[in-house]
N, C-alpha and C positions, 0 to 999 in steps of 0.2 A: 504494500500500500504506500509506504514512504517513498518508493522509487518513482511513483507517479507525480510526486511533488517537484516543483521547481527547486534547483539547488539553492537559490537565494532564500526561498521560503524555509527550507530545511535549516539553513544556517541561522536565519533569524530566530526560529523556534528554539534551537539548541542554545543560542546566545541568551535569549530571554530566560530560558529555564535555568541556565547557569547563574544568571544575575539574581533570580529569585531565590535560588538555593543558597548562594553566597550571602544574601541578605537575611537568610533564615526565615523567609516568609512562607516557604513550603518545605515539606519533607521530601525525601527522595522517592518514597512510595507515591505521595500525592503528585509529584512531578511526572513520574512514569505513567500513572493512570491518566493524568491530564494530557500527556503527549499521545497516548493511545486514542483517547476520546476525540482529540482535535484532528487526528489523522482520519478517523472514521467519519467525522462530520464535516471535514474540510474547513473548519474554523480555525482562527488563530489561537495559539496557546493561551494568551492572556485572556481572551474572551471566554474560552472554555473554563479557565480557573475561576473567573469572576462569576460566571453563571452557576458553577458548582458550589460557590460560597467559600472557596478555599482562601481567596484573598479579596480585599475590597478594591473598588476602582481607584480610590485615592491612593491606597498603599501601592498598587501596581504602578500608577503614574509617578509617584514620588520615587519609587525604586528605579524606574527608567530614567528619571531626572538625575538621580544621584550617580548611576552607573554610566550614562551616556553623556552627561554634562549639559543637557538642555534644561533651561529653567522650567520650573513648575509654576502654573498660573491657576489661581482659584477664580474661576469665571463668575462665581456668585457675587464677587465684589467688583465686577467690571460692568460698564455701561456700553451698550451697542453704539457704534458710530455709523449713522446712516450714510455718511459721505463715502464710506469705504465700499458700499454696495455698487458704486459705479466703477470701482477698480477691479473687484472680484465679483463676477456675476453669480447669481443664486444657483444656477445649474452646476457650476463648477464647485462652489463651496459645498453643496450637499452631496455632490458625487464623491468628493474626497473626504467629507466630514472634517473640513478645515474652515475655521472662521477667522476673518481678519479682525485684529484687535485695535491696532494703531499704526500710524505711518510716522516713521522717524527719518526725515529727509528722503532718501531714495531706498530706504529699507522698510519693508512691510512685515510687521510682526503678526504671525499667524499661529493660532492655537490648533494643535493636532493631537489626535490620540496616538498616531504612529509617526513620530518625527523621522523615521528611517524610510518613509515612502518617497523615494527620490523622484519617481515619476510624477507624483502629485506636486512636489516642490518645483520641478521644472515647468509643469503646465501653469502653475500659479504665477511663477516668475515671468514666463513668456506673456501671459495674458495681462498682467498688471504693469509690466515694464519696470518692475522693481526687484531688488534683491530680497528674497524671502528668507526671513529668520524664523524657524519654527520654535515654538514653546510647547510644553506638554500640558494637556488638560485631560480630565476624565471624559469618556465618550458620552455619558449621559449629560454632563454639563455642556459639552460642545453642541449636542443636539438641541438642548434647550436654548442655548445662546443663538443658534442658527434660526430658530423659530422667531426669536425676538428681533433679530437683525433683518430677516427676510420673511415678514408675515405673509401667509398665503392669501391670495385673493379670494373673496367670497364669490362662489360661482352660482349658487342657487339656494333657495330655501324651499321648505315643504309647500309653500303657497304657489311656487312656480310650476308645480305639477310633476316634478322629478323626484323620485325617492331619495331620501337623505343618504342612504347607504352608498350611493354612487358618487358622492361628493369627493371622497378620498381618491377614487380612481381618476376623476377628472383632474383634480389638483396634482396628483402624481404625474399624470401625462403632461400637464402644463409645465411642471417644474423641470421636466427632462428635455423640453424643447429649447435648444440653444438659440440665443439671439441672432446668431449668424444666419439662421434659416429664414429670417424676415426679408432678406435680400435675395431669396431664392429665385424670384421671378425674373431677375436680371441676369441670371446665369445661363449658360448654354443648356439646351433641352436635355442633352445626354447626362450632364452632371446633375441637373435638377432631379431627373428620375432616380439616379443612383442615391442622391442625398435623401430624397423623400422616402425611398424604400427602406432606408436604415434609420431614419429619424424617428423620435418619439411622437411626432405629429401623426404618424400612422396610427398609433394607439388612440390618440385623441379623436381622430376621424372615425375610427371603428366604434368608439364609445358613443359618439353622437348618433351614428346610424343604428346601433343596436338598441340604444335607449329609445329612439324614435319608434322602432318596430315594437318594442315591448310596451310602449305607451299608446299603441294603436293609432299613431299619427299617419296622416295621408301625405303630408308635405313637411320638408325641413327648410326653413328660411335662415340664411346666414347673412346678416345685414351689418355693414360697417357703419360706425358712427364717428364723430370727431374724436371720441375718447376711448372707445372699446368696440367690441363686436358682439352683437346680440344674436343668439340662436333661439329661434321660435319654432314650435311644432304646431301644425294644424291638427287638432284633435276634435272629433265630432263636429267638424265644420268651422270651428273657431280657433284662431291663432292664440297660442299660449306660450308665454316666455319660458324658456327652459333654463338657459344659462347665459351669463355674460362673460366673455373672454377678454383677456388683455389685447389691446390694439396690435401689439407686436406679433400675435399669433395669426392674424387674419390672412396675410399674404401666403404664408406657408400652408395653411389649412386649405385655402382655395386651390393652390397649386397641387396639393395632394389629390383632391377630387378631380382636377383637370387631367392629371396623369392617368387616373383610373378610368375616366370616361373618354380618353383619347381625344381630348380637346386641345387646341393649339395653346400651349402654356405661355408663349411669348405675347400673344394677342390679348391686350387688356382694354382696347378702345372700342371693340365691337361686341354685340351680343353673340353668344355661341351656344350650341346645343350638343348634348352627347348622352351616353347611357352607360351604366355599369351594372354588374351583377356581383353580389357578395353572399357569402354563406353566413347566415345569422339564425341562431336558435334552431339548429338542425334542419334548416331548409334554405334554399336559394331565394334571394330577394333581389328584384330588379329595381333600379332607380333611374329615372329620367332626369337629366341634369341640364339646367339652364343658367347662363350667366348674363349679367346686365351691368354695364359700367354706370356708376353713380358718382355723386360728388365726392364721397369719401373712400372710394374704392369699388371693387367689383362685388355686387350682390350675387349670391348663388342660391338657387332653389332646387331642391331634390324632391321630385315626386316619387313616392313609394308605390310601385306597381304590385299590388297584392295579388298573388296567384290564387288566393282563396275565392276571389270574385268569380273565377271561371267555374267553380263548382257550387255556387250559391243556388239555392232552390227558391221557388216562388213563395213557399210557405215560411221562409225565414226572413222575408222582407219587412215584416211587421205590419202587414196589411190587415184591415178588418176582414171578417168572414165574408161579407158580401163582396168586397173588392177582390178578395182572393178568388172567389167563385167566378166572378166576372172575367178577371184576367186569365184564369185557367181555361175558360171557354175559348179564348182567342187562340190557344195552342192547338185547338182541334180544327182550325181553318187552314186550308192548303193553297189559297190564292188571295190576291188583293194586297193591300198595304196596311201595316200596323205601325202607328207612330207613337213615340214616347216624347213628350215635350216638357220643357222646364228650363230654368236658367242654368248657368254653369254651376256645378257642384250640387245638383239636385238628385243625383243618383240615377241618371238616365242610362248610362252604360251598364251599371249593375243590373238594372231591370232587364235590359236587352240580353245580357248574359244569362240571366235566370230564365228568360223565354227560350233562348237557344238551348239551354240545358234541358228544358222540358220538351223541346221539339226533337232533340237529338235521337236519331234512330239509325240502325245499320242499313235500313232500306231507303234512307234519304241522303241526298247530296247537299250538305250545308256548307256555304261559302260566305266568308265575311270580308269586308273591305274596311279597314280601320286606320285611324291616324291619331296615335300609333296603336299597335297591338298592345293592349293593357295586360292581358293574361292569355296564356296558351291554353287552348281547350282541346283535349285529346279527342280525336275523331272528327274534328272540324278543320276545313281548309281555310286558313287565315292569310290575308294579304294586307301588307302595310303600304300605304301610298307613298310615293316618292316624287314630289313635284319637280325636283331638280333633274330627275331622269325622264320626266314627262308622264309619270304614272300618277294621274289624278283620280279622284272619285269617279268622274265621268268615264275616263278611258279604261279604268279597271273594271267598272260595271259593264261597259260595252264588251270587254273581252270575256267577262264571266258568263255572259249570256250564251257564249259558245262552248261553255264547260258543262253543259247539261245539268244545271242546278235545279234543286227543288225548293230550297229556302235560301234567300240572300239577305245578309245583314249589311246595310250601308251605314257607316258610322254617323254620317250627318248629311242631310240634303241642304246644300249651301247655295246652289244656283240653279238656273233653269235647265241647263244641260243635264245635270245629275237628276233633277226631278223628272225630266222627260224620259230618260232611260229607265228610271225606276218605275214610272207609269207603264212604259212599254213592257217591262218584265212582268208587272202585275197583270197586264192585259193578256199576256200569253200563257197564263196559268201558273205563275210562280208566286210564292209568298215572300213579300219584301218587308223587312223590318228596318226602321230607321228612326232618326231623331230630328227634331226641329226646336229652335229657341223661341217659344211662345209662352205667354203667361198662363193660358188655360187651354182646355181642350177645343172649344168651338173656334178659337182664333187660329188653330192649326189649319182649318179648312180655308180661312181667309188668306193665310200665308201662302198656301199652294196656289190659290187663284191669283194672288198678287205676283207670284213668280212667273206666271204665264200658262199654267195648266188649265185647260178648258173646264168649265163648271161641270159639264155632264160627265167628264172622266173622273173628276174628284168625287162626284156623287155616287158613281157606280163602283169605284175601286177602293174607297176607304172602308176597311173592315173594323177598325177600332182605333181610338185615340186615348192615350193615357197621359194626363197632365199630372205632375207630381212635385212634391217638395220633401225634404228631409227635416224632421224635427228631432231635437235631442230628447232622449227619454230620461225621466226622473231616476236618479240613483236610488236603487232599492235599499242600500245600506243606511241612508239618511233621510228616507222619505217620511214626511210628516204632513198632517192636515194644514191647509193654509187658505185663507180667503183671498181671492184675486183682488187686485187694487181697482177701485172705481174708475181710475183713469184708463186702465187697460180695457175694461169692459166698454167704456165709452168709445175708445178708438175702434173697437170691433163692432160698434153699433149694437151692443147687447144691453138690455135693461136688466139691472140686478135682480128685480123681482121674478124675472123669467127663469132664473137659475137658483132661486132661493132654496130649493130642496136638494140641490146637487152638492156633494162633498168634493172639494178640490184638494190637490196635493202639490207639494213642492219639495225639493231636496234642500236640506239645511247646509250641506257641505261637509265632507269628511275626507279622510286620507285616500280612500279608494277613488273618489272623483276629483281629487285635488282641490277641494273646496268649492267646486262649481255647482254642485247639486245635480249634475247630469252625468249619465253614463250610457254610451251607445246612442243609436239613432233609429227611428222608425219612419216609415213612409206614409205620407198622406196623399191620397189620389183622387182625381176627378176623371171618371171613365166615361167616355162617350161611345156608345154602341149604336151606330146609325139605324134608325127605323126607316120603313118605307116612306113615312111622312117627312122625316128629316131629309132624305135623299131628294124628294120632290122639292122641298124648300131650297136646297142648295142649287138645284138646276134652275129654279124660278127666281134666282137672285135675291133670296131673302137676306135680311141683314144679319150680322153676327149676333146681335141681341135677340132677334126673333129665334134664331137657331138655338141659342142658349136656353130660352124659355121653353122651347119644344123639348130640349134634352131634359130639363128639370121636370117637365110634365111627364116625361117617360121614366121618371125616378132616377135620374142621374144625381149622384151625391156630389155636391160641389166641394172644392178644396177646403173652404171655410167650414162647411158642415162636417166633413170627415175629420178635420183637425179639432173641431169643437167636441165631437164624439170621443176623440182620444183624450182630451182634457177631462171629460166627464168620467172616463174609464180609469183615470189616474195614470195614464201613460206619459203625458207631457203636461206643460203648464200653459196658461193663457198668455203669459209673457213670451214664451217660446213660439207659440202660434202666431202672435203678433209680429214676431221678428221675421218669419219666413213667408207670410202671405201679404199680398198687396191690399191695403184697405182704403187707400185714397180714392181709387176709382171704382170701388165695389158698389153695386146697386142693390145690395142685399141687406136684410136685417133679420131679426129673430122674432118669431111669433111669441107673444107673451103668454099664449095659452098652452102650447105644446113644445115650445123651445126649438122648433124646426126653422131652418134657414128659409126665408121667403124673399120675394122681390119687393122693392119699395112700392111699385105701382100695382101690386096685387090688391084687389078689393076685399078678398077673403083668403084665409089660410086654406090651402088645398088639403091639409092633413087633418085639421080639427074643425074646419068650417067656421072658425071665428072671423067676424068682420074686422077688417084691418084698415080700410080706407077711411081717412079722417078729413073732415073739412070744418072750417070755422063756422059756427052757427050764426055769427054776426055778419062776416064779410064773404062767406062761402068760398074762401080760398083753401087750396089743399094744404094739409099739415103733415109733417113727418111723424112717424109712429110714436117717437119718444117725447115729442113736444108737449109740455104742460100748459103753455100759453101761446096764443096766436101772436107771432111777431109782426103781423101786418096792422092789426087794430088794437092789440092789447087785451082782447077778450080771453077769458079762460077757455081752453080748448076742450071741446066735447065732440064725441063721435056723432055723425049724422048718417 
């Protein structure tokens, strides 16, 4: 075993043992046992003897001082000099467990546990430009003094949404990043890659990615500021600050991700895109990387492409029973167009994947055109568009029609050309699934017509439209009863007495939900299944509002009503519903009799037959449902 040790280490151990024996601090038996244990553990002899309680740290240090001629210093009576931190960087001091005490002309006094570590002395001398004079201190005292001299930055707290236990890992990674790597972006690409591969910034980047995946984040934002770098995670649709990093780390961290995603590391003036795959938590995770130059440096966003989306089922989307039954019926259709609409981040792609998963069969040829492919689905032919090479949604869709498809998923209908080819595919007996950016289901019909698709084709080919939003679910660990605020009810045009018998809930905030009161998300949907009457109305140029009223008469549940039902069921909160649905242009209110969503211009509630139309008895002008006083003549409002 001893032959595997370096000759210098063997010499140092024998020398120390002889000194301790000469000073009668250890017996010969203790020395031999200590030597054996240090050889087995690959630890130094002095450390082994201190841990075994044979000698104290101070006795060991004073013995070394006496035998080697280096002064002993009691660091408990020394005060840190913050000016010396500019001479010896923190990384170097902690690497060698050596702390600068004072500067005497061109000589730097450094306390060390091992004054014979000549490599450390050479590195400290080279970095400081001074002659280094070592003095001896105990290891524990040096470590305490280092913490006072170089206080660790506070990276995050429990309220940031990151578990406290990982603070030590982040700090350790930061402490190991040498300041030299901040200039990494100005070096040659080959040397950059080699530097980053071996630098501790690799560990910091891995921690950020693994923590994001563990926190269920969909995106990682790394944003430079004038003084530091802020890392934020998008969790359940909301950005949440995770950590704040020293400004000096930003350039090397961005460069690390650029290398991994094969992005030009020298280009910092233009936006760039790339992708990378890493192994996290026993699975491969894909990241889509985007950079953007900003005032204080490059901002980088990493979109986490979750493979689990590809296997999601319709019954796990958090739909109501009626919505699930309705959407499931769409998977039985084999021709026409199915549309999923909503703003960015409303879960459209996830719903499309769930539909594809439900449609998947060995007897069907399913082909997708995506930008980009967010998840790989086994048994499905997936194509990613490449505009630079001339592969657009329209050209890919045109080629796919020659591939004998049964079901086609088009990531998004963006223009007339794509819409025309999708319509042509639906006309020839194919089932086409796609998305549009519209606020509700009836407006998707208007969007297709505005793109240039003839009304009669829209009327005959639309098989179903799903408008959706994602609402955060109340955390089950801190769920408590809570009365909604009157202001929120007013914004939703809800009368408090209409919901007097309903119990509402909210999350108080706990460790699991990082104090937000929410955990996970559910879908609220507005599903339009065109009836023969609605198809006639589309062909006859009926207005969007008339089409909406016809859909509501056919028992379409609006987004507002589906969301309100989820608040009544304790799934989400009124405040969360208010965040995700547009109320400024809604023409709906709630019936005070049965709490169903109704139109403002309804004369009576179609559900409970309660009269709703109100006019002023004095001036005969129409009044809104919740008005107590006529604003026109000042008379008390009564129903007529």
